[in-house]
C-alpha positions as CSV (number, residue, x, y, z in Angstrom):
1,M,118.6,142.1,132.5
2,D,115.2,141.0,131.4
3,M,115.4,137.4,130.4
4,T,111.7,136.6,129.9
5,N,111.9,136.8,126.1
6,T,115.2,134.9,125.8
7,C,114.9,131.8,123.7
8,Y,116.1,128.5,125.3
9,L,116.6,125.3,123.4
10,M,115.4,122.0,124.8
11,S,117.0,118.7,123.9
12,N,114.5,118.3,121.0
13,N,115.4,121.7,119.6
14,T,112.1,123.2,120.8
15,C,112.4,126.9,121.7
16,F,110.7,128.2,124.8
17,N,111.1,131.3,127.0
18,L,110.3,132.3,130.5
19,A,107.3,134.5,129.5
20,R,105.6,131.4,128.1
21,M,106.4,129.4,131.3
22,E,105.1,132.1,133.6
23,N,101.8,132.5,131.7
24,R,99.9,129.2,131.9
25,T,96.4,130.8,132.0
26,E,96.4,131.7,128.3
27,T,93.1,131.1,126.5
28,L,92.2,130.7,122.9
29,K,91.9,134.5,122.4
30,D,95.4,135.1,123.9
31,R,97.0,132.4,121.7
32,I,95.4,133.8,118.5
33,L,96.4,137.3,119.3
34,T,100.0,136.4,120.4
35,R,100.6,134.2,117.3
36,R,99.1,136.9,114.9
37,L,101.3,139.6,116.4
38,K,104.3,137.3,116.1
39,L,103.6,136.8,112.4
40,E,103.1,140.6,112.1
41,L,99.6,140.2,110.6
42,S,96.7,142.5,110.9
43,Q,93.3,141.0,111.8
44,Q,92.2,141.5,108.1
45,Q,95.4,139.8,106.8
46,L,94.8,136.8,109.1
47,A,91.2,136.7,108.0
48,D,92.2,136.7,104.4
49,K,94.7,133.9,104.9
50,A,92.1,131.8,106.8
51,G,89.2,132.6,104.5
52,V,87.0,134.2,107.2
53,S,85.8,137.7,107.9
54,Q,87.7,140.2,110.0
55,V,84.8,140.3,112.4
56,T,85.4,136.5,113.1
57,I,89.0,137.2,114.1
58,Q,87.9,140.3,116.2
59,H,85.3,138.3,118.1
60,L,87.7,135.5,118.8
61,E,90.5,137.8,120.1
62,S,88.1,139.8,122.2
63,G,86.7,136.6,123.8
64,R,83.2,137.2,122.5
65,N,83.3,133.9,120.6
66,R,85.0,131.0,122.4
67,T,85.5,128.9,119.2
68,S,84.8,129.0,115.5
69,K,83.8,126.5,112.8
70,K,86.8,127.8,110.9
71,L,89.3,127.1,113.7
72,V,91.3,124.6,111.7
73,E,91.7,127.1,108.9
74,I,92.7,129.8,111.3
75,A,95.2,127.6,112.9
76,R,96.6,126.7,109.6
77,A,97.0,130.3,108.7
78,L,98.8,130.9,111.9
79,G,101.1,127.9,111.4
80,V,99.9,126.0,114.4
81,S,97.5,123.2,115.2
82,A,93.8,123.6,116.2
83,E,94.5,121.6,119.3
84,W,97.2,124.1,120.5
85,L,94.9,127.0,119.8
86,M,92.2,125.5,121.9
87,S,94.3,124.0,124.8
88,G,97.8,125.3,124.5
89,V,99.0,121.7,124.5
90,S,101.2,120.0,121.8
91,P,101.9,123.0,119.5
92,S,103.0,122.1,116.0
93,K,106.1,123.6,114.5
94,A,105.1,126.8,112.9
95,A,105.5,127.0,109.1
96,S,107.6,130.2,109.4
97,D,110.0,128.5,111.8
98,R,110.7,125.4,109.7
99,F,114.3,125.0,108.5
100,E,115.1,124.2,104.9
101,S,115.2,120.5,104.1
102,N,115.5,118.3,101.1
103,V,113.0,115.9,102.7
104,S,109.3,116.7,101.8
105,L,106.6,116.3,104.4
106,A,104.1,113.5,103.8
107,P,100.5,114.5,103.3
108,Q,98.7,114.7,106.7
109,P,95.3,113.1,107.2
110,R,92.4,115.4,107.6
111,R,91.4,115.9,111.3
112,S,87.9,115.1,112.5
113,F,86.0,115.3,115.7
114,E,83.1,113.2,117.0
115,Y,80.0,114.5,118.6
116,P,76.8,112.8,119.9
117,E,73.4,112.9,118.2
118,I,70.8,114.0,120.7
119,S,67.0,114.3,120.5
120,W,65.1,117.5,119.8
121,V,63.6,117.2,123.3
122,Q,67.1,117.2,124.8
123,A,68.2,120.1,122.5
124,G,65.2,122.2,123.8
125,A,66.4,121.8,127.4
126,A,68.4,124.6,129.0
127,K,72.2,124.5,128.2
128,E,72.9,123.4,131.8
129,S,70.6,120.4,131.4
130,V,72.2,119.4,128.0
131,Q,75.6,119.4,129.6
132,E,74.4,117.0,132.3
133,L,73.1,114.4,129.9
134,N,74.4,110.9,129.8
135,L,75.6,110.7,126.2
136,A,77.4,107.4,126.4
137,D,74.6,105.6,124.5
138,C,74.1,108.2,121.8
139,E,75.0,107.6,118.2
140,R,78.1,109.6,117.2
141,H,79.0,111.2,113.9
142,A,82.4,112.7,112.8
143,S,83.0,116.2,111.4
144,E,86.0,118.2,110.3
145,A,84.3,121.2,111.9
146,W,85.1,122.0,115.5
147,A,81.9,122.6,117.5
148,G,83.4,123.0,120.9
149,D,83.3,120.7,123.9
150,N,79.5,120.8,124.0
151,G,78.8,120.3,120.3
152,F,76.1,117.9,119.2
153,W,74.2,116.6,116.2
154,L,70.4,116.8,115.6
155,R,68.4,114.9,113.0
156,V,66.4,117.1,110.7
157,V,62.6,116.5,111.0
158,G,60.0,117.9,108.7
159,P,60.1,119.9,105.4
160,S,60.5,123.5,106.7
161,M,64.2,123.7,105.7
162,T,63.9,122.1,102.3
163,P,65.3,122.0,99.7
164,V,68.7,122.6,101.3
165,F,68.2,120.4,104.4
166,Q,66.2,117.2,103.8
167,E,64.5,115.2,106.4
168,G,66.9,112.6,107.8
169,M,70.0,114.7,107.5
170,V,72.0,115.4,110.7
171,I,73.2,118.9,111.5
172,L,76.1,119.8,113.8
173,V,75.3,122.5,116.4
174,A,78.0,124.6,118.2
175,P,76.4,126.1,121.3
176,D,79.4,128.4,121.9
177,I,79.4,130.1,118.5
178,E,77.3,133.2,118.2
179,P,75.4,133.3,114.9
180,E,75.9,135.9,112.2
181,N,73.2,137.2,110.0
182,G,72.2,134.5,107.5
183,Q,73.6,131.5,109.4
184,Y,71.5,128.6,110.5
185,V,70.6,128.1,114.1
186,V,68.8,125.9,116.5
187,A,66.6,128.1,118.8
188,R,64.2,127.2,121.6
189,M,61.1,128.8,123.2
190,I,62.1,129.4,126.8
191,D,58.7,128.7,128.3
192,T,58.0,125.4,126.4
193,D,61.5,124.2,125.6
194,E,60.3,123.6,122.0
195,A,63.3,123.7,119.7
196,T,63.4,124.5,116.0
197,F,65.9,124.7,113.2
198,K,65.8,127.9,111.1
199,Q,67.9,130.6,109.4
200,F,68.9,133.4,111.6
201,I,68.0,136.8,110.1
202,R,68.9,140.3,111.5
203,D,67.0,143.1,109.9
204,S,66.8,146.7,111.1
205,G,67.7,145.7,114.7
206,R,65.2,142.9,114.8
207,Y,65.8,139.2,114.7
208,Y,63.9,136.5,112.9
209,L,63.8,132.7,112.4
210,K,63.3,132.1,108.7
211,P,62.4,128.7,107.1
212,L,63.9,128.0,103.7
213,N,60.7,126.5,102.6
214,P,58.4,129.4,101.6
215,S,55.4,127.4,102.6
216,F,56.3,128.0,106.3
217,P,56.0,131.4,108.1
218,T,59.0,133.5,109.4
219,T,58.9,133.8,113.2
220,P,60.0,137.1,114.9
221,M,62.4,136.5,117.8
222,D,61.5,138.2,121.1
223,D,62.5,137.6,124.7
224,T,60.6,134.3,124.7
225,W,63.2,132.8,122.3
226,E,66.9,132.0,122.8
227,V,69.5,130.6,120.4
228,V,70.7,127.1,121.4
229,G,73.6,127.1,119.0
230,T,74.9,127.8,115.5
231,V,74.7,125.0,112.8
232,I,78.2,124.6,111.3
233,D,77.9,121.3,109.4
234,G,75.3,119.0,107.9
235,K,75.2,115.6,106.2
236,L,73.3,112.3,105.8
237,A,73.8,110.1,108.8
238,K,75.3,106.6,108.2
239,S,72.2,105.1,109.7
240,V,70.2,106.4,106.7
241,F,72.0,103.8,104.6
242,R,71.6,100.8,106.9
């Protein structure tokens, strides 16, 4: 008899099965798909619960995107923790599996992640070079957005993205998130390593880097450009108030 899907209770009443024990190479896309199917949700239903687009769920489950700025919301919609979705470690008790109790749960603190602030010169380097940087001495800022293991902050310089992004603000860059039309990105010129912060525009099969300040020109993207990462958060740095 096939026992792989039989539920076994551990001493702490946690349920596990042999299938879970035998598959220790699951990734984020596998855990999202498995959990969604367990809850009998379509991609669109999960997207609606998490407040994201169906394309976001599709890209995550296909492995096209390795993370998302909405990972916490997606995890909440699936009834698990963001940590478990990313690593498979320390899963929270799913909301659908909780037993009835006359004891209410205390409000949980919002989760945040810290990332280093690097320079524009460092951001313009190839991704492999950025990963090799010594970031121990970099100022760090917290965010509720998950930017992946290689996320970093940059300080806005110049007026090209005003009035939304003022000079002195810091922006959080997620190198592993592919930008969608209208999102903000940091891009670099491959030959010169010059990095810039602009809005990513896709129009009729062509790509552009558009400033929010109309005084600056829009730049067509060709094979001399590459996207460093998608901007998923922004704020005034604490150092601005010192």
